[in-house]
C-alpha positions as a Markdown table, in Angstrom:
| # | Residue | x | y | z |
|---|---|---|---|---|
| 1 | Met | 44.6 | 101.8 | 196.5 |
| 2 | Ala | 48.1 | 101.4 | 195.1 |
| 3 | Ala | 48.1 | 102.3 | 191.5 |
| 4 | Pro | 50.8 | 101.4 | 189.4 |
| 5 | Leu | 53.7 | 104.3 | 188.9 |
| 6 | Ser | 53.7 | 106.2 | 185.8 |
| 7 | Pro | 56.8 | 105.6 | 183.4 |
| 8 | Asp | 58.2 | 109.2 | 184.4 |
| 9 | Arg | 57.7 | 108.4 | 188.1 |
| 10 | Leu | 59.3 | 104.9 | 188.0 |
| 11 | Val | 62.4 | 106.5 | 186.3 |
| 12 | Lys | 62.4 | 109.5 | 188.9 |
| 13 | Ile | 62.3 | 107.2 | 191.9 |
| 14 | Leu | 64.9 | 104.9 | 190.7 |
| 15 | Arg | 67.3 | 107.7 | 189.9 |
| 16 | Asp | 66.7 | 109.4 | 193.0 |
| 17 | Glu | 67.7 | 105.9 | 195.1 |
| 18 | Gly | 71.0 | 105.9 | 192.9 |
| 19 | Val | 70.2 | 103.3 | 190.6 |
| 20 | Lys | 71.8 | 103.4 | 187.3 |
| 21 | Ile | 69.0 | 102.9 | 184.7 |
| 22 | Ser | 68.3 | 102.2 | 180.9 |
| 23 | Glu | 65.2 | 102.1 | 179.0 |
| 24 | Phe | 64.5 | 99.4 | 176.6 |
| 25 | Pro | 62.9 | 100.9 | 173.2 |
| 26 | Gly | 59.0 | 100.8 | 173.8 |
| 27 | Trp | 59.1 | 99.9 | 177.4 |
| 28 | Arg | 56.4 | 102.8 | 178.4 |
| 29 | Thr | 53.7 | 101.0 | 176.3 |
| 30 | Arg | 54.7 | 97.6 | 176.2 |
| 31 | Glu | 52.7 | 95.6 | 178.5 |
| 32 | Arg | 50.2 | 92.3 | 178.8 |
| 33 | Asp | 47.0 | 94.4 | 179.8 |
| 34 | Asp | 45.3 | 94.6 | 176.4 |
| 35 | Glu | 46.3 | 91.0 | 175.5 |
| 36 | Thr | 45.0 | 89.3 | 178.6 |
| 37 | Gly | 42.0 | 91.7 | 179.3 |
| 38 | Lys | 43.6 | 92.2 | 182.8 |
| 39 | Ala | 44.8 | 95.3 | 184.2 |
| 40 | Phe | 48.1 | 95.8 | 186.0 |
| 41 | Gly | 47.3 | 96.8 | 189.8 |
| 42 | Pro | 46.4 | 97.7 | 192.2 |
| 43 | Val | 50.1 | 96.8 | 193.3 |
| 44 | His | 50.8 | 95.4 | 196.6 |
| 45 | Met | 54.3 | 94.0 | 196.7 |
| 46 | Ile | 57.7 | 93.4 | 194.8 |
| 47 | Leu | 58.6 | 89.9 | 193.6 |
| 48 | Asn | 62.3 | 89.3 | 192.9 |
| 49 | His | 63.8 | 86.5 | 190.4 |
| 50 | His | 66.5 | 85.4 | 188.5 |
| 51 | Thr | 66.8 | 84.9 | 184.9 |
| 52 | Ala | 68.6 | 81.3 | 185.0 |
| 53 | Gly | 70.6 | 82.5 | 181.9 |
| 54 | Arg | 72.7 | 84.9 | 180.3 |
| 55 | Asn | 72.2 | 87.8 | 177.7 |
| 56 | Ser | 68.5 | 87.6 | 178.6 |
| 57 | Leu | 67.7 | 91.5 | 178.2 |
| 58 | Ser | 65.7 | 91.1 | 175.1 |
| 59 | Ile | 63.9 | 88.0 | 176.3 |
| 60 | Val | 62.6 | 89.6 | 179.3 |
| 61 | Ala | 61.8 | 93.0 | 177.9 |
| 62 | Arg | 60.3 | 92.0 | 174.7 |
| 63 | Asp | 60.7 | 88.6 | 173.4 |
| 64 | Gly | 59.6 | 86.0 | 176.0 |
| 65 | Val | 60.0 | 82.4 | 175.9 |
| 66 | Ser | 58.0 | 79.7 | 174.2 |
| 67 | Gly | 54.2 | 79.7 | 175.7 |
| 68 | Leu | 55.1 | 83.0 | 177.8 |
| 69 | Pro | 54.9 | 86.0 | 175.7 |
| 70 | Gly | 57.0 | 89.1 | 176.7 |
| 71 | Pro | 57.7 | 91.4 | 178.8 |
| 72 | Leu | 58.5 | 88.9 | 181.5 |
| 73 | Ala | 59.3 | 91.7 | 184.1 |
| 74 | His | 59.1 | 95.3 | 184.8 |
| 75 | Ile | 62.8 | 95.5 | 185.3 |
| 76 | His | 65.8 | 93.4 | 184.1 |
| 77 | Leu | 69.1 | 94.1 | 186.2 |
| 78 | Ala | 72.3 | 93.1 | 184.8 |
| 79 | Lys | 75.6 | 92.1 | 186.3 |
| 80 | Asp | 77.0 | 95.7 | 186.2 |
| 81 | Gly | 74.2 | 97.2 | 188.2 |
| 82 | Val | 72.3 | 98.7 | 185.3 |
| 83 | Ala | 68.7 | 98.5 | 185.7 |
| 84 | Thr | 66.8 | 98.3 | 182.3 |
| 85 | Leu | 63.3 | 99.3 | 182.2 |
| 86 | Cys | 61.0 | 96.7 | 180.4 |
| 87 | Ser | 57.6 | 97.8 | 181.0 |
| 88 | Ala | 55.2 | 100.0 | 182.9 |
| 89 | Gly | 52.2 | 97.5 | 183.0 |
| 90 | Arg | 51.2 | 94.0 | 183.3 |
| 91 | Thr | 54.1 | 91.3 | 182.8 |
| 92 | Asn | 54.3 | 87.7 | 182.8 |
| 93 | His | 56.6 | 87.3 | 185.8 |
| 94 | Ala | 54.9 | 85.8 | 188.8 |
| 95 | Gly | 52.3 | 83.2 | 187.5 |
| 96 | Leu | 49.9 | 81.9 | 190.3 |
| 97 | Met | 50.8 | 82.9 | 193.9 |
| 98 | Ala | 49.5 | 80.8 | 197.0 |
| 99 | Lys | 47.0 | 83.0 | 198.7 |
| 100 | Asn | 48.5 | 82.1 | 202.1 |
| 101 | Ala | 51.8 | 83.5 | 200.9 |
| 102 | Tyr | 50.6 | 86.6 | 199.1 |
| 103 | Ser | 48.5 | 87.6 | 202.1 |
| 104 | Ser | 51.5 | 87.6 | 204.2 |
| 105 | Phe | 53.1 | 90.1 | 201.9 |
| 106 | Leu | 49.9 | 92.2 | 201.6 |
| 107 | Asp | 49.6 | 92.4 | 205.4 |
| 108 | Glu | 53.6 | 93.0 | 205.8 |
| 109 | Ala | 53.7 | 90.2 | 208.4 |
| 110 | Ser | 57.0 | 89.6 | 209.8 |
| 111 | Thr | 57.1 | 86.0 | 208.7 |
| 112 | His | 56.0 | 84.5 | 205.6 |
| 113 | Pro | 54.5 | 80.9 | 205.1 |
| 114 | Ala | 55.8 | 78.3 | 202.7 |
| 115 | Pro | 53.2 | 78.8 | 199.7 |
| 116 | Ser | 50.4 | 76.3 | 199.8 |
| 117 | Lys | 48.3 | 75.8 | 196.7 |
| 118 | Ala | 45.6 | 74.4 | 199.1 |
| 119 | Ser | 45.0 | 78.1 | 200.3 |
| 120 | Gly | 44.0 | 79.1 | 197.0 |
| 121 | Thr | 45.7 | 81.2 | 194.4 |
| 122 | Val | 46.2 | 84.8 | 193.3 |
| 123 | Asp | 47.5 | 86.0 | 189.8 |
| 124 | Gly | 50.6 | 87.6 | 190.7 |
| 125 | Asn | 50.9 | 89.2 | 187.5 |
| 126 | Asp | 48.1 | 91.6 | 188.6 |
| 127 | Val | 49.5 | 92.8 | 191.7 |
| 128 | Ala | 53.3 | 92.6 | 192.0 |
| 129 | Tyr | 56.0 | 94.4 | 190.3 |
| 130 | Gly | 58.6 | 92.0 | 188.7 |
| 131 | Ile | 62.5 | 92.4 | 188.6 |
| 132 | Glu | 64.4 | 89.9 | 186.9 |
| 133 | Thr | 68.1 | 89.7 | 188.1 |
| 134 | Glu | 70.7 | 88.2 | 185.7 |
| 135 | Asn | 72.1 | 85.0 | 187.2 |
| 136 | Leu | 72.3 | 81.4 | 186.0 |
| 137 | Gly | 70.7 | 80.4 | 189.3 |
| 138 | Asp | 73.0 | 77.3 | 189.8 |
| 139 | Asn | 74.2 | 78.2 | 193.4 |
| 140 | Lys | 77.5 | 78.9 | 191.5 |
| 141 | Asp | 77.2 | 81.8 | 189.7 |
| 142 | Pro | 77.6 | 85.0 | 192.0 |
| 143 | Tyr | 75.4 | 88.3 | 192.1 |
| 144 | Thr | 78.0 | 90.9 | 191.8 |
| 145 | Arg | 78.5 | 93.9 | 194.4 |
| 146 | Ala | 77.3 | 96.5 | 192.0 |
| 147 | Gln | 74.4 | 94.2 | 191.2 |
| 148 | Tyr | 73.2 | 93.4 | 194.7 |
| 149 | Asp | 73.7 | 97.0 | 195.7 |
| 150 | Ala | 71.4 | 98.2 | 192.8 |
| 151 | Trp | 68.8 | 95.2 | 193.6 |
| 152 | Val | 68.4 | 96.7 | 197.1 |
| 153 | Arg | 68.1 | 100.2 | 196.1 |
| 154 | Ile | 65.2 | 99.1 | 193.3 |
| 155 | Asn | 63.0 | 97.4 | 196.1 |
| 156 | Ala | 63.8 | 100.2 | 198.5 |
| 157 | Ala | 62.7 | 102.8 | 195.8 |
| 158 | Ile | 59.6 | 101.2 | 195.2 |
| 159 | Cys | 58.9 | 100.6 | 199.0 |
| 160 | Arg | 59.6 | 104.1 | 199.9 |
| 161 | Glu | 57.3 | 105.5 | 197.3 |
| 162 | Tyr | 54.3 | 103.3 | 198.2 |
| 163 | Glu | 55.6 | 103.8 | 202.1 |
| 164 | Trp | 55.7 | 100.0 | 202.3 |
| 165 | Ser | 57.8 | 98.3 | 204.6 |
| 166 | Gln | 60.6 | 95.7 | 203.7 |
| 167 | Glu | 58.0 | 92.9 | 204.2 |
| 168 | Ser | 56.5 | 93.9 | 200.7 |
| 169 | Val | 59.7 | 92.3 | 199.3 |
| 170 | Gly | 58.9 | 89.0 | 198.2 |
| 171 | Cys | 60.9 | 86.3 | 196.1 |
| 172 | His | 59.5 | 84.0 | 193.6 |
| 173 | Lys | 60.2 | 80.8 | 195.6 |
| 174 | Glu | 58.2 | 82.3 | 198.5 |
| 175 | Thr | 55.1 | 82.7 | 196.4 |
| 176 | Ser | 55.3 | 80.1 | 193.7 |
| 177 | Val | 52.9 | 77.1 | 193.7 |
| 178 | Glu | 55.0 | 75.6 | 190.9 |
| 179 | Gly | 57.9 | 75.1 | 192.9 |
| 180 | Lys | 60.3 | 77.9 | 191.8 |
| 181 | Val | 63.6 | 78.3 | 193.4 |
| 182 | Asp | 64.4 | 81.6 | 192.3 |
| 183 | Pro | 66.5 | 83.8 | 193.5 |
| 184 | Arg | 69.3 | 82.0 | 194.9 |
| 185 | Gly | 73.1 | 81.9 | 194.7 |
| 186 | Pro | 76.2 | 83.4 | 196.2 |
| 187 | Val | 76.5 | 87.3 | 196.4 |
| 188 | Glu | 80.0 | 88.8 | 196.3 |
| 189 | Gly | 79.4 | 91.3 | 199.0 |
| 190 | Tyr | 77.6 | 94.2 | 200.0 |
| 191 | Gly | 78.6 | 97.1 | 202.0 |
| 192 | Thr | 81.5 | 96.1 | 204.5 |
| 193 | Arg | 80.1 | 92.3 | 204.3 |
| 194 | Gly | 82.1 | 89.8 | 202.2 |
| 195 | Gln | 80.6 | 87.1 | 200.3 |
| 196 | Phe | 77.5 | 85.3 | 201.6 |
| 197 | Thr | 74.6 | 83.3 | 200.2 |
| 198 | Phe | 71.3 | 85.1 | 199.0 |
| 199 | Thr | 68.4 | 84.8 | 201.4 |
| 200 | Pro | 65.1 | 86.3 | 201.3 |
| 201 | Lys | 65.4 | 87.3 | 204.9 |
| 202 | Gln | 68.9 | 89.0 | 204.6 |
| 203 | Phe | 67.7 | 90.8 | 201.4 |
| 204 | Arg | 64.6 | 92.4 | 203.2 |
| 205 | Thr | 67.0 | 93.2 | 206.1 |
| 206 | Asp | 69.3 | 95.0 | 203.7 |
| 207 | Val | 66.2 | 96.7 | 202.2 |
| 208 | Glu | 65.1 | 97.8 | 205.6 |
| 209 | Gln | 68.4 | 99.3 | 206.4 |
| 210 | Arg | 68.1 | 101.3 | 203.3 |
| 211 | Leu | 64.8 | 102.5 | 204.2 |
| 212 | Lys | 66.0 | 103.9 | 207.4 |
| 213 | His | 68.2 | 106.3 | 205.3 |
| 214 | Pro | 67.2 | 109.1 | 202.7 |
| 215 | Ala | 67.0 | 107.9 | 199.3 |
| 216 | Ser | 70.6 | 109.5 | 198.5 |
| 217 | Trp | 72.3 | 107.1 | 201.1 |
| 218 | Ser | 75.0 | 104.6 | 200.1 |
| 219 | Pro | 76.4 | 101.8 | 202.6 |
| 220 | Asp | 79.8 | 102.1 | 203.9 |
| 221 | Thr | 82.0 | 99.8 | 202.0 |
| 222 | Thr | 85.1 | 100.4 | 204.3 |
| 223 | Pro | 86.2 | 97.0 | 205.6 |
| 224 | Pro | 86.1 | 97.2 | 209.6 |
| 225 | Pro | 89.4 | 97.3 | 211.3 |
| 226 | Ala | 91.1 | 93.9 | 212.2 |
| 227 | Pro | 90.6 | 93.2 | 215.8 |
| 228 | Lys | 93.6 | 93.8 | 217.9 |
| 229 | Pro | 95.3 | 90.9 | 219.4 |
| 230 | Thr | 94.4 | 89.9 | 223.1 |
| 231 | Val | 97.2 | 89.9 | 225.7 |
| 232 | Glu | 97.1 | 86.1 | 225.6 |
| 233 | Glu | 97.7 | 86.2 | 221.7 |
| 234 | Arg | 100.6 | 88.6 | 222.3 |
| 235 | Leu | 102.1 | 86.6 | 224.7 |
| 236 | Thr | 101.7 | 83.6 | 222.6 |
| 237 | Ala | 103.6 | 85.3 | 219.7 |
| 238 | Leu | 106.3 | 86.6 | 222.0 |
| 239 | Glu | 106.9 | 83.0 | 223.5 |
| 240 | Lys | 107.1 | 81.6 | 219.8 |
| 241 | Arg | 109.8 | 84.6 | 218.7 |
| 242 | Val | 111.7 | 83.9 | 221.9 |
| 243 | Thr | 111.9 | 80.1 | 221.2 |
| 244 | Ala | 112.7 | 80.7 | 217.7 |
| 245 | Leu | 115.6 | 82.9 | 218.9 |
| 246 | Glu | 116.9 | 80.2 | 221.2 |
| 247 | Lys | 116.8 | 77.4 | 218.7 |
| 248 | Lys | 118.8 | 79.8 | 216.2 |
| 249 | Glu | 121.5 | 80.6 | 218.9 |
| 250 | Ser | 121.9 | 76.9 | 219.8 |
| 251 | Arg | 122.9 | 76.0 | 216.2 |
């Protein structure tokens, strides 16, 4: 049984992992357990989202949206990499998960099938931690380096605590029966990597790499040295210089 973490424990594991955190007022007791009559847990995975908007902290942590009361996630992750704790209980973030997709994360399978409503559904709000990462979701708005680094750390911290592998890390689009597309978009960079496009597979690979190190570890951010030119490239460059000199002398 993977019982939900206490507020204090959640704070500790995130700080140990190097995540900069903030605590939204009242987050320790704000939840949807009492209102729905459904308890949060046991928990079996993490579900990652994008907010599809700006300045969404209050919406995620407290206010919610029309027809969907807050809190809308356990953690809100801002552009500057600060993770704000929004709830320690049940939140309205996951909706219905396709059973075939959910089972692949529960079993920590190496592949995750496209969600099929025909396989049945599971209430994801019961079983998954939700992280809302601030991004417009328009495939143009970039996740910052600080934001992506914190995102990897948050997922790794929870996996490390429960002794889960990276295959317990999911994305909303991988489980939703409603055709959700999040998260998506460009990432400014991570470690020594330059800009790339967010994919669940790459994200899990980065979480996996992190889990191979202590929680205090940070990825190398030094760009790799430029490759030395080959003999052929040096000869070509030399020939160009010689040709340029010959042209200059013939004037």
